[in-house]
C-alpha positions in Angstrom: 90.4 105.1 85.8 89.6 101.4 85.2 86.7 99.8 87.1 89.1 97.5 89.1 91.0 100.5 90.4 87.8 102.2 91.3 86.6 99.2 93.2 89.9 98.9 95.1 89.8 102.5 96.0 86.1 102.5 97.3 86.9 99.3 99.4 90.1 101.2 100.7 87.9 104.1 101.6 85.5 101.8 103.4 88.4 99.9 105.4 89.9 103.3 106.3 86.6 104.4 107.6 86.4 101.2 109.7 90.0 101.7 111.0 89.2 105.2 112.2 86.0 104.1 113.7 87.6 101.3 115.5 90.4 103.6 116.6 87.8 106.5 117.7 86.1 103.7 119.9 89.3 102.3 121.3 92.2 104.8 121.0 95.4 102.9 120.7 98.5 102.8 118.4 97.4 103.0 114.7 99.5 99.9 113.7 97.3 97.7 116.1 94.0 99.2 114.6 95.2 98.6 111.0 96.1 94.9 111.7 92.9 94.3 113.6 90.7 95.6 110.7 92.8 93.6 108.2 92.3 90.4 110.3 88.6 91.0 110.7 87.8 92.0 107.1 90.2 89.6 105.4 90.8 92.3 102.8 93.2 92.0 100.0 96.7 93.6 100.3 95.9 96.3 97.7 92.7 97.2 99.6 94.5 97.4 102.9 97.4 99.2 101.4 95.1 102.1 100.1 93.2 102.1 103.6 96.3 102.3 105.4 97.6 105.3 103.3 94.3 107.2 104.0 94.1 106.2 107.7 97.7 107.3 108.2 97.0 110.6 106.5 94.0 111.0 109.0 96.2 110.2 112.0 99.1 112.5 110.8 96.9 115.5 110.3 94.0 114.8 112.7 94.2 118.4 114.2 94.0 120.0 110.8 91.3 117.7 109.6 89.1 118.2 112.7 89.5 122.1 112.4 88.3 121.9 109.0 85.2 119.8 110.2 84.7 122.1 113.2 84.7 125.2 111.0 81.8 123.5 108.9 79.6 121.7 111.4 77.5 123.3 114.1 78.9 122.8 117.6 75.9 120.9 118.9 76.2 118.4 116.0 79.9 118.0 116.6 79.1 116.4 120.1 76.6 114.0 118.8 77.8 113.1 115.4 77.9 109.5 114.9 81.4 107.7 114.9 80.8 106.5 111.3 79.8 109.8 109.9 83.0 111.3 111.5 85.3 108.8 110.2 83.9 108.9 106.8 84.2 112.7 106.8 87.9 112.5 108.2 88.8 110.0 105.5 87.3 112.3 102.9 89.1 115.6 104.2 92.3 113.6 104.3 91.9 112.6 100.8 91.3 116.2 99.7 94.5 117.2 101.6 96.6 114.6 100.0 95.0 115.0 96.7 94.5 111.2 95.8 91.5 112.0 93.7 89.7 115.1 92.2 87.1 116.7 94.7 84.1 115.5 92.9 85.3 111.9 93.3 86.1 112.3 96.8 82.7 113.9 97.5 80.8 111.1 95.7 82.6 108.2 97.3 82.2 109.7 100.8 78.5 110.0 100.3 78.3 106.5 99.1 80.3 105.0 101.9 78.2 107.0 104.4 75.2 105.7 102.7 76.3 102.1 102.9 77.6 102.1 106.7 75.6 104.8 108.3 72.2 104.8 106.6 70.5 106.8 103.8 69.9 109.7 106.2 73.8 110.1 106.7 74.3 110.9 103.0 72.9 114.4 102.8 74.7 115.3 106.0 78.0 114.0 104.6 77.3 116.0 101.5 76.5 119.2 103.1 79.6 118.9 105.4 82.0 118.2 102.6 80.6 120.7 100.3 81.2 123.2 103.1 84.7 122.0 103.5 85.5 122.3 99.9 84.1 125.7 99.6 86.2 126.9 102.5 89.2 125.5 100.8 88.5 127.1 97.5 87.9 123.6 95.8 85.4 123.7 92.9 83.3 120.6 92.0 82.5 120.9 88.4 79.3 119.2 87.3 79.4 117.0 84.3 79.0 119.2 81.3 79.8 122.5 83.0 82.7 124.5 81.7 85.7 124.1 84.1 88.1 126.9 85.3 91.7 126.4 85.7 91.5 128.7 88.9 89.8 127.7 92.0 86.8 130.0 92.7 86.8 132.0 96.0 84.8 130.7 98.8 81.3 132.1 98.7 79.7 133.3 101.9 76.8 130.9 102.8 73.9 131.3 105.2 72.9 127.9 105.0 74.5 125.3 107.1 74.6 121.5 106.8 71.4 119.6 107.5 71.8 116.9 110.1 70.5 113.4 109.3 66.8 112.8 109.8 65.6 112.1 113.5 64.6 108.6 112.6 67.8 107.8 111.2 69.5 104.4 112.0 72.7 106.4 113.0 73.4 106.2 116.5 74.2 109.5 118.0 73.1 111.5 114.9 72.6 115.2 115.4 69.0 116.2 116.2 67.0 118.0 113.4 66.0 121.3 114.4 62.3 122.5 114.2 61.6 124.4 111.0 64.8 123.2 109.3 
């Protein structure tokens, strides 16, 4: 993928997360959220088109996406998870469902968007949650240089759960870190 397309897609992911954060705070019809974010950001038509595609994918499959997240995130974290993290995760899961990019790209982009908009402490949380979602869906993220398999691996049982952001995180509403974690 050429660098211009990659930048357009990253900006589109950022805008989609902003649309979802805005909608999460003030639920209303999606078209008004899309136009409001477009007006505030003065984003290009290409950026907004990709953002709208992702945001609409979330709105159309919100129950399925939230169910994927609920299966991975501890119940106490769900209640206190910040709006930005939730929006970034929803966009990433939607992107995995509609297959706009390989899982590794979706994971990396979500981590970077979370880092930029929710702070450094959000990155490991988003990474852990998406890793859990991908494993539960049988998606494999192949590291560069590793041989790839044509068949997805079966989900492995994991006793580890995602770590929440650090307690001193700038993220409002971040899940608390448990003692001994």
